[in-house]
DRENTORKOL-3810 file (N, C-alpha, C; in nm, 4 decimals):
REM DRENTORKOL-3810
@n.u->-5.9039; n.v->6.0399; n.w->-3.1537; ca.u->-5.8422; ca.v->5.8898; ca.w->-3.0945; c.u->-5.7684; c.v->5.8738; c.w->-2.9282
@n.u->-5.7647; n.v->5.8423; n.w->-2.8513; ca.u->-5.6959; ca.v->5.9048; ca.w->-2.8165; c.u->-5.6410; c.v->5.7346; c.w->-2.7383
@n.u->-5.4802; n.v->5.7399; n.w->-2.7687; ca.u->-5.4180; ca.v->5.6108; ca.w->-2.7083; c.u->-5.3188; c.v->5.6399; c.w->-2.5725
@n.u->-5.3932; n.v->5.5407; n.w->-2.4857; ca.u->-5.3487; ca.v->5.5350; ca.w->-2.3381; c.u->-5.2153; c.v->5.5322; c.w->-2.2742
@n.u->-5.1760; n.v->5.5725; n.w->-2.2104; ca.u->-5.0010; ca.v->5.5389; ca.w->-2.1655; c.u->-5.1113; c.v->5.3712; c.w->-2.0291
@n.u->-4.9595; n.v->5.3280; n.w->-1.9871; ca.u->-4.9551; ca.v->5.2407; ca.w->-1.9217; c.u->-5.0179; c.v->5.2206; c.w->-1.7971
@n.u->-5.0189; n.v->5.3516; n.w->-1.7385; ca.u->-5.0380; ca.v->5.4296; ca.w->-1.5958; c.u->-5.2295; c.v->5.4799; c.w->-1.5836
@n.u->-5.2277; n.v->5.4804; n.w->-1.7316; ca.u->-5.3976; ca.v->5.4717; ca.w->-1.7365; c.u->-5.4911; c.v->5.3753; c.w->-1.7091
@n.u->-5.4847; n.v->5.2619; n.w->-1.6354; ca.u->-5.5834; ca.v->5.2108; ca.w->-1.6945; c.u->-5.7443; c.v->5.1902; c.w->-1.6809
@n.u->-5.7011; n.v->5.2989; n.w->-1.5411; ca.u->-5.8451; ca.v->5.3455; ca.w->-1.4706; c.u->-5.9340; c.v->5.3773; c.w->-1.5643
@n.u->-5.8517; n.v->5.4927; n.w->-1.6313; ca.u->-5.9630; ca.v->5.5682; ca.w->-1.6941; c.u->-5.9869; c.v->5.4843; c.w->-1.8595
@n.u->-5.8712; n.v->5.3496; n.w->-1.8344; ca.u->-6.0083; ca.v->5.2699; ca.w->-1.9851; c.u->-6.0474; c.v->5.2252; c.w->-1.9065
@n.u->-6.1065; n.v->5.1681; n.w->-1.8113; ca.u->-6.1963; ca.v->5.0570; ca.w->-1.7637; c.u->-6.2951; c.v->5.2005; c.w->-1.7449
@n.u->-6.2959; n.v->5.3381; n.w->-1.6804; ca.u->-6.4438; ca.v->5.4107; ca.w->-1.6534; c.u->-6.4620; c.v->5.4398; c.w->-1.8357
@n.u->-6.3643; n.v->5.4529; n.w->-1.9474; ca.u->-6.4319; ca.v->5.4505; ca.w->-2.1216; c.u->-6.5399; c.v->5.3110; c.w->-2.1092
@n.u->-6.4726; n.v->5.2261; n.w->-2.0643; ca.u->-6.5446; ca.v->5.0849; ca.w->-2.0870; c.u->-6.6233; c.v->5.0598; c.w->-2.0201
@n.u->-6.6488; n.v->5.1266; n.w->-1.9225; ca.u->-6.7898; ca.v->5.0776; ca.w->-1.8492; c.u->-6.8992; c.v->5.1986; c.w->-1.8394
@n.u->-6.8893; n.v->5.3174; n.w->-1.9963; ca.u->-7.0552; ca.v->5.2991; ca.w->-2.0862; c.u->-7.1315; c.v->5.4832; c.w->-1.9845
@n.u->-7.0399; n.v->5.4159; n.w->-1.8933; ca.u->-7.0788; ca.v->5.5672; ca.w->-1.7443; c.u->-7.1604; c.v->5.7121; c.w->-1.8698
@n.u->-7.1997; n.v->5.7008; n.w->-1.8423; ca.u->-7.2477; ca.v->5.8594; ca.w->-1.9430; c.u->-7.1688; c.v->6.0163; c.w->-1.9119
@n.u->-7.1026; n.v->5.9389; n.w->-1.7687; ca.u->-7.0065; ca.v->6.1587; ca.w->-1.7337; c.u->-6.8665; c.v->6.0842; c.w->-1.7114
@n.u->-6.8877; n.v->5.9967; n.w->-1.8172; ca.u->-6.7221; ca.v->5.9377; ca.w->-1.7887; c.u->-6.6348; c.v->6.0716; c.w->-1.8388
@n.u->-6.6963; n.v->6.1667; n.w->-1.8916; ca.u->-6.5828; ca.v->6.3088; ca.w->-1.9376; c.u->-6.6184; c.v->6.4090; c.w->-1.8018
@n.u->-6.6749; n.v->6.3964; n.w->-1.7703; ca.u->-6.6687; ca.v->6.4688; ca.w->-1.6651; c.u->-6.5878; c.v->6.3849; c.w->-1.5454
@n.u->-6.5347; n.v->6.3177; n.w->-1.5068; ca.u->-6.4579; ca.v->6.2374; ca.w->-1.3987; c.u->-6.2969; c.v->6.2686; c.w->-1.4727
@n.u->-6.3036; n.v->6.2590; n.w->-1.5296; ca.u->-6.1636; ca.v->6.2974; ca.w->-1.6043; c.u->-6.1414; c.v->6.3955; c.w->-1.6839
@n.u->-5.9443; n.v->6.4990; n.w->-1.6374; ca.u->-5.9020; ca.v->6.5798; ca.w->-1.7173; c.u->-5.9037; c.v->6.5639; c.w->-1.8855
@n.u->-5.9350; n.v->6.6695; n.w->-1.9544; ca.u->-5.9598; ca.v->6.6647; ca.w->-2.1266; c.u->-6.0337; c.v->6.8633; c.w->-2.1397
@n.u->-5.8861; n.v->6.7964; n.w->-2.2424; ca.u->-5.9617; ca.v->6.9826; ca.w->-2.3173; c.u->-6.0141; c.v->6.9495; c.w->-2.4802
@n.u->-5.9990; n.v->7.1055; n.w->-2.5511; ca.u->-5.9679; ca.v->7.0817; ca.w->-2.6894; c.u->-5.9232; c.v->7.2398; c.w->-2.7039
@n.u->-5.8588; n.v->7.2617; n.w->-2.8246; ca.u->-5.7754; ca.v->7.3381; ca.w->-2.8864; c.u->-5.8879; c.v->7.4068; c.w->-2.9880
@n.u->-6.0192; n.v->7.4355; n.w->-3.0435; ca.u->-6.0424; ca.v->7.4575; ca.w->-3.1532; c.u->-5.9740; c.v->7.4141; c.w->-3.2271
@n.u->-5.9159; n.v->7.3462; n.w->-3.2935; ca.u->-5.8562; ca.v->7.2794; ca.w->-3.4027; c.u->-5.8714; c.v->7.1442; c.w->-3.3555
@n.u->-5.9346; n.v->7.0101; n.w->-3.2831; ca.u->-5.8803; ca.v->6.9127; ca.w->-3.2349; c.u->-6.0847; c.v->6.8887; c.w->-3.3151
@n.u->-6.0409; n.v->6.7254; n.w->-3.3026; ca.u->-6.1937; ca.v->6.6923; ca.w->-3.3466; c.u->-6.2378; c.v->6.6237; c.w->-3.2447
@n.u->-6.2447; n.v->6.6349; n.w->-3.1646; ca.u->-6.2744; ca.v->6.5699; ca.w->-3.0328; c.u->-6.1709; c.v->6.6075; c.w->-2.8639
@n.u->-6.2436; n.v->6.5864; n.w->-2.8103; ca.u->-6.1314; ca.v->6.6197; ca.w->-2.7271; c.u->-6.0067; c.v->6.4895; c.w->-2.6500
@n.u->-5.9169; n.v->6.5871; n.w->-2.5878; ca.u->-5.7628; ca.v->6.5272; ca.w->-2.5520; c.u->-5.7661; c.v->6.4721; c.w->-2.3876
@n.u->-5.7807; n.v->6.3539; n.w->-2.3681; ca.u->-5.6601; ca.v->6.3135; ca.w->-2.2244; c.u->-5.5595; c.v->6.3485; c.w->-2.2004
@n.u->-5.5190; n.v->6.4883; n.w->-2.1796; ca.u->-5.4224; ca.v->6.5062; ca.w->-2.2509; c.u->-5.3177; c.v->6.4029; c.w->-2.1225
@n.u->-5.3749; n.v->6.4083; n.w->-2.0211; ca.u->-5.2902; ca.v->6.3539; ca.w->-1.8734; c.u->-5.2982; c.v->6.1805; c.w->-1.8735
@n.u->-5.3687; n.v->6.1202; n.w->-1.9658; ca.u->-5.3327; ca.v->6.0048; ca.w->-1.9271; c.u->-5.3228; c.v->5.9560; c.w->-2.0769
@n.u->-5.3194; n.v->5.9824; n.w->-2.1847; ca.u->-5.2623; ca.v->5.9698; ca.w->-2.3054; c.u->-5.1228; c.v->5.9352; c.w->-2.3823
@n.u->-5.0864; n.v->5.8794; n.w->-2.4352; ca.u->-4.9465; ca.v->5.7847; ca.w->-2.4483; c.u->-4.9769; c.v->5.8792; c.w->-2.6168
@n.u->-5.0431; n.v->5.9293; n.w->-2.6772; ca.u->-5.0879; ca.v->6.0098; ca.w->-2.7903; c.u->-5.2609; c.v->6.0078; c.w->-2.8234
@n.u->-5.1720; n.v->6.0819; n.w->-2.8926; ca.u->-5.3803; ca.v->6.1805; ca.w->-2.9414; c.u->-5.3548; c.v->6.1569; c.w->-3.1182
@n.u->-5.4508; n.v->6.0858; n.w->-3.1762; ca.u->-5.5030; ca.v->6.1840; ca.w->-3.2478; c.u->-5.6312; c.v->6.2274; c.w->-3.3625
@n.u->-5.5674; n.v->6.3528; n.w->-3.4255; ca.u->-5.7433; ca.v->6.3929; ca.w->-3.4967; c.u->-5.7877; c.v->6.2888; c.w->-3.6670
@n.u->-5.8798; n.v->6.2663; n.w->-3.6071; ca.u->-5.9230; ca.v->6.2109; ca.w->-3.7893; c.u->-6.0168; c.v->6.3068; c.w->-3.7645
@n.u->-6.0216; n.v->6.2871; n.w->-3.9142; ca.u->-6.2068; ca.v->6.3974; ca.w->-3.9429; c.u->-6.2748; c.v->6.2418; c.w->-4.0274
@n.u->-6.3404; n.v->6.2292; n.w->-3.9918; ca.u->-6.4360; ca.v->6.0907; ca.w->-3.9953; c.u->-6.4683; c.v->6.0720; c.w->-4.1606
@n.u->-6.4278; n.v->5.9436; n.w->-4.1754; ca.u->-6.5320; ca.v->5.8993; ca.w->-4.3269; c.u->-6.6747; c.v->5.8375; c.w->-4.3498
@n.u->-6.6175; n.v->5.6965; n.w->-4.3245; ca.u->-6.7286; ca.v->5.6642; ca.w->-4.3096; c.u->-6.8049; c.v->5.5206; c.w->-4.1141
@n.u->-6.8891; n.v->5.6110; n.w->-4.0617; ca.u->-6.9638; ca.v->5.5165; ca.w->-3.9657; c.u->-7.0804; c.v->5.3896; c.w->-4.0095
@n.u->-6.9884; n.v->5.2610; n.w->-3.9351; ca.u->-7.0889; ca.v->5.1169; ca.w->-4.0421; c.u->-7.1139; c.v->5.0557; c.w->-3.8709
@n.u->-7.2431; n.v->5.0685; n.w->-3.8853; ca.u->-7.2964; ca.v->4.9222; ca.w->-3.8499; c.u->-7.2448; c.v->4.8162; c.w->-3.8556
@n.u->-7.2077; n.v->4.7409; n.w->-3.7349; ca.u->-7.1257; ca.v->4.6261; ca.w->-3.7154; c.u->-7.2391; c.v->4.5697; c.w->-3.5272
@n.u->-7.2623; n.v->4.4860; n.w->-3.5866; ca.u->-7.3195; ca.v->4.4273; ca.w->-3.4783; c.u->-7.4353; c.v->4.5311; c.w->-3.3723
@n.u->-7.4027; n.v->4.5280; n.w->-3.2933; ca.u->-7.4116; ca.v->4.5834; ca.w->-3.1929; c.u->-7.3633; c.v->4.7534; c.w->-3.1572
@n.u->-7.2403; n.v->4.7260; n.w->-3.2123; ca.u->-7.1462; ca.v->4.8237; ca.w->-3.2292; c.u->-7.0964; c.v->4.9053; c.w->-3.3487
@n.u->-7.0701; n.v->5.0503; n.w->-3.3588; ca.u->-7.0841; ca.v->5.1080; ca.w->-3.4516; c.u->-6.9143; c.v->5.1265; c.w->-3.4760
@n.u->-6.8900; n.v->5.1088; n.w->-3.5719; ca.u->-6.7570; ca.v->5.0941; ca.w->-3.6296; c.u->-6.6618; c.v->5.2933; c.w->-3.7004
@n.u->-6.6484; n.v->5.3120; n.w->-3.6763; ca.u->-6.5685; ca.v->5.5023; ca.w->-3.7220; c.u->-6.4482; c.v->5.4820; c.w->-3.7990
@n.u->-6.4704; n.v->5.5060; n.w->-3.9920; ca.u->-6.3818; ca.v->5.4268; ca.w->-3.9920; c.u->-6.3260; c.v->5.6358; c.w->-4.0080
@n.u->-6.1851; n.v->5.6701; n.w->-4.0282; ca.u->-6.1116; ca.v->5.8260; ca.w->-4.0484; c.u->-6.0711; c.v->5.8197; c.w->-4.0770
@n.u->-5.9580; n.v->5.9158; n.w->-4.0974; ca.u->-5.8020; ca.v->5.9927; ca.w->-4.2004; c.u->-5.7921; c.v->6.1044; c.w->-4.0983
@n.u->-5.6683; n.v->6.0462; n.w->-4.0347; ca.u->-5.5925; ca.v->6.1233; ca.w->-3.9638; c.u->-5.5545; c.v->6.2090; c.w->-3.9979
@n.u->-5.6119; n.v->6.3352; n.w->-3.9386; ca.u->-5.4808; ca.v->6.5061; ca.w->-4.0380; c.u->-5.3825; c.v->6.5880; c.w->-3.9317
@n.u->-5.4011; n.v->6.4777; n.w->-3.7328; ca.u->-5.2738; ca.v->6.5510; ca.w->-3.6660; c.u->-5.2554; c.v->6.4525; c.w->-3.5673
@n.u->-5.1132; n.v->6.4109; n.w->-3.5347; ca.u->-5.1330; ca.v->6.3471; ca.w->-3.4148; c.u->-4.9493; c.v->6.4287; c.w->-3.3563
@n.u->-4.9991; n.v->6.3899; n.w->-3.2307; ca.u->-4.9143; ca.v->6.4788; ca.w->-3.0639; c.u->-4.9453; c.v->6.3465; c.w->-2.9923
@n.u->-4.7861; n.v->6.3797; n.w->-2.9321; ca.u->-4.7431; ca.v->6.2000; ca.w->-2.8588; c.u->-4.6756; c.v->6.2404; c.w->-2.7864
@n.u->-4.6315; n.v->6.1512; n.w->-2.6240; ca.u->-4.5330; ca.v->6.1571; ca.w->-2.5651; c.u->-4.5209; c.v->6.0870; c.w->-2.4803
@n.u->-4.3282; n.v->6.1045; n.w->-2.5459; ca.u->-4.2199; ca.v->5.9744; ca.w->-2.6123; c.u->-4.2283; c.v->5.9264; c.w->-2.5179
@n.u->-4.2408; n.v->6.0014; n.w->-2.3633; ca.u->-4.1852; ca.v->6.0256; ca.w->-2.2351; c.u->-4.2537; c.v->5.8483; c.w->-2.2248
@n.u->-4.3556; n.v->5.8271; n.w->-2.2278; ca.u->-4.4840; ca.v->5.7079; ca.w->-2.1203; c.u->-4.5065; c.v->5.5886; c.w->-2.2452
@n.u->-4.5253; n.v->5.5072; n.w->-2.2370; ca.u->-4.5647; ca.v->5.3685; ca.w->-2.3498; c.u->-4.7391; c.v->5.3372; c.w->-2.3126
@n.u->-4.7411; n.v->5.3045; n.w->-2.4102; ca.u->-4.8477; ca.v->5.2862; ca.w->-2.3703; c.u->-4.9281; c.v->5.1400; c.w->-2.3533
@n.u->-5.0530; n.v->5.2240; n.w->-2.2952; ca.u->-5.1160; ca.v->5.1054; ca.w->-2.2588; c.u->-5.1521; c.v->4.9896; c.w->-2.3755
@n.u->-5.1299; n.v->4.8174; n.w->-2.3356; ca.u->-5.2358; ca.v->4.6908; ca.w->-2.4278; c.u->-5.3334; c.v->4.6802; c.w->-2.3371
@n.u->-5.3363; n.v->4.5819; n.w->-2.3969; ca.u->-5.5114; ca.v->4.5038; ca.w->-2.3802; c.u->-5.5227; c.v->4.4225; c.w->-2.4788
@n.u->-5.5142; n.v->4.3038; n.w->-2.4438; ca.u->-5.5519; ca.v->4.1954; ca.w->-2.4541; c.u->-5.5060; c.v->4.0588; c.w->-2.4276
@n.u->-5.6696; n.v->3.9066; n.w->-2.4083; ca.u->-5.7056; ca.v->3.8800; ca.w->-2.3572; c.u->-5.7559; c.v->3.8846; c.w->-2.2326
@n.u->-5.8471; n.v->3.9767; n.w->-2.2316; ca.u->-5.8045; ca.v->4.0024; ca.w->-2.1277; c.u->-5.7734; c.v->4.0527; c.w->-2.1305
@n.u->-5.6551; n.v->4.1661; n.w->-2.0741; ca.u->-5.5707; ca.v->4.1844; ca.w->-1.9986; c.u->-5.5223; c.v->4.2953; c.w->-2.0596
@n.u->-5.4365; n.v->4.3824; n.w->-1.8693; ca.u->-5.3425; ca.v->4.5430; ca.w->-1.9326; c.u->-5.2615; c.v->4.4567; c.w->-1.9251
@n.u->-5.2004; n.v->4.5111; n.w->-2.0021; ca.u->-5.0281; ca.v->4.5196; ca.w->-2.0403; c.u->-4.9625; c.v->4.6967; c.w->-2.0676
@n.u->-4.8351; n.v->4.6251; n.w->-2.0753; ca.u->-4.7048; ca.v->4.7418; ca.w->-2.1170; c.u->-4.6552; c.v->4.7592; c.w->-2.2169
@n.u->-4.6307; n.v->4.8532; n.w->-2.2623; ca.u->-4.5006; ca.v->4.8069; ca.w->-2.3950; c.u->-4.2872; c.v->4.7544; c.w->-2.3209
@n.u->-4.3305; n.v->4.6483; n.w->-2.3668; ca.u->-4.1786; ca.v->4.5943; ca.w->-2.2365; c.u->-4.0838; c.v->4.6852; c.w->-2.3585
@n.u->-3.9648; n.v->4.7089; n.w->-2.2544; ca.u->-3.8749; ca.v->4.8378; ca.w->-2.3570; c.u->-3.7673; c.v->4.6704; c.w->-2.3697
@n.u->-3.7091; n.v->4.6848; n.w->-2.5360; ca.u->-3.5617; ca.v->4.5875; ca.w->-2.5137; c.u->-3.4700; c.v->4.6422; c.w->-2.4906
END
């Protein structure tokens, strides 16, 4: 699971679009131990998970998992999305 940083809105929009070639349009890597592609340039944090249970809900698939490894890039703040708007974490 890639948690995007505040400057990765275009990547968030690309993945939300459902474009079948989205992984060809962003830089990603896998180290052989990761459970999926890491978007290192666009991620604030990355969580590798073990899938426990996929569950169909309406026209979506909800996937429950157990986190087995977390990588963070603390120099970047997370990208937030809510109420149909993007935002960033405010510095106190």
